C-alpha positions, 0 to 999 in steps of 0.5 A: 877795565872799568868799575863794574866790569865783569871778568872770568875767574881764571882761579881754582874755584872757577867752576863755582865762581865763574866771574868776578866784578870790579868794584874799585873806583876809577880813582885808583886805576893806576894802582896794580891791583883791583878790588873785586867781588865774586859772582857765584853760581846760583846753583852753588849758593842755594837760597838767597835770603837777603837779596839786597846783600846778594843780588842775582845777575845773568852773565853769559847765560849763567845765573850768578849771585854777588857775594860781598863777604868774599871781597878781595884785591887781586893783581891786574894781570890775574884778571881773566877775560872781560865778558861784560859790565854790570854798570847798569846794575851799579846801584844794586852792587853799591847798595850791597857793599853799603850793607857790608861796610856801613850799616850798624845792626843790633 
C-alpha cells in the first residue's frame, strides 16, 4: 500500500464513511499501522463551506469528502480492500492536512 491509496472501510461506519485514504509517508511503511483520513459520503456531510479543507473526490462512482478532523491510525491488517489511489490529487490532500496542522488563525 502506498501513500494516497484508497481502501474500503470495513468498520461499523462504512455506510457513512465508505473509504479511507492513507496519508502516512512511505518512510514509515515498516511500521504496523497506517495514518488514514476518512472519505465521507457527500450526502452525509452536507454543505462543504471550506473546500480547501474538505475537498471532494469521486471514488467508485461515489462522491466523497475528505474529513481531516477524523484522522486516525489503524493497524495494517484492518485496512479494507484497496480500490484506487488519490495520488493525482495529493496536493489537495496535503493542503487540507496543512490547514489542520500548521495554520495559525486568530
